[in-house]
C-alpha positions, -999 to +999 in steps of 0.1 A: -204+118-308-177+099-290-150+082-310-143+045-305-108+053-292-122+076-265-149+050-256-121+024-252-101+047-230-131+054-208-139+017-205-102+010-196-101+037-170-135+027-156-121-009-152-090+005-134-113+025-110-134-006-103-107-033-100-075-017-089-066-019-052-056+018-053-057+047-078-038+079-072-047+110-093-015+130-098-005+164-111+025+159-133+029+195-144+065+206-144+079+172-154+097+170-187+097+140-210+129+126-196+116+128-160+082+112-169+101+084-187+122+078-155+090+079-134+073+054-157+103+031-154+101+032-116+064+025-118+069-005-140+095-019-116+070-016-087+042-032-107+024+002-108+006+015-139+008+051-148-014+067-174-020+102-186-057+106-195-077+137-204-098+149-175-130+148-195-124+110-201-113+105-165-145+122-153-167+100-175-148+069-161-152+081-125-189+086-130-192+052-146-175+037-116-197+056-091-170+079-080-188+112-082-167+128-054-136+123-076-150+143-105-148+177-086-110+171-081-101+165-117-087+198-130-054+207-145-030+182-159-038+148-144-025+113-146-034+081-127-011+058-109-027+025-100-019-010-087-037-043-087-014-059-062+000-036-034-023-007-027+004+014-012+029+009-040+018+038-062+020+062-033+055+050-024+067+054-060+052+089-063+066+099-029+101+086-037+102+103-070+088+135-056+117+136-030+140+144-059+118+165-082+088+178-060+066+163-088+042+146-093+019+156-065-011+135-055-044+152-059-068+125-046-068+088-041-090+058-042-076+033-017-091-001-012-125+012-024-124+043-002-121+078-016-095+102+000-097+138-009-069+163-010-069+169+028-067+132+037-045+117+009-014+123+030-025+095+054-022+070+025+012+082+014+026+076+049+014+040+051+041+014+051+042-011+022+024-044+023+057-063+029+066-041+058+032-045+074+034-083+070+069-083+085+057-063+115+027-087+119+050-117+117+075-101+141+046-095+166+034-131+163+070-144+166+075-123+198+044-138+214+055-174+205+090-166+218+076-154+251+055-185+254+085-207+248+106-188+273+078-191+299+074-228+293+111-233+295+112-215+329+084-237+342+101-269+330+134-258+346+116-252+379+100-287+376+134-303+370+149-285+400+120-297+422+123-333+410+160-331+415+155-318+451+130-345+459+155-371+445+182-357+468+160-357+498+149-394+492+186-404+487+195-388+521+166-404+538+175-439+524+210-436+534 
């Protein structure tokens, strides 16, 4: 029989799987307590949750959330990193921390409702953050508006030159 504590954990992890914008299952083996504490601090600063959960409970939560494909990838020491705000934030925190320690590694990911297995999870890690994507979008829009303004300015300048030339011709003909 399941204990109330375990049922609560399964319910919480199921809620994370169903409502978070992204969930990354990581292998944290090889990280000592000091390193995990540092990693958790970085996660908090980036509004990323990080939770170590037993695989049996994570499997139950994944099944409850309809993520049967994730169940096969839950072996060995696992933890979940998740975000309700920026879907690429957990990947960036994991990647930045792994540059120094080679851990944690990402096993699988649930990104915007889509499951990414071990072979395709790298695509998610390489995505720029939401703020970078928005900046690129705004930069692209700004460039188009700027080109329109430059084009209109050129047309107006030509119109002014034509009107000035007509004025000079009329002045010569009146004189």
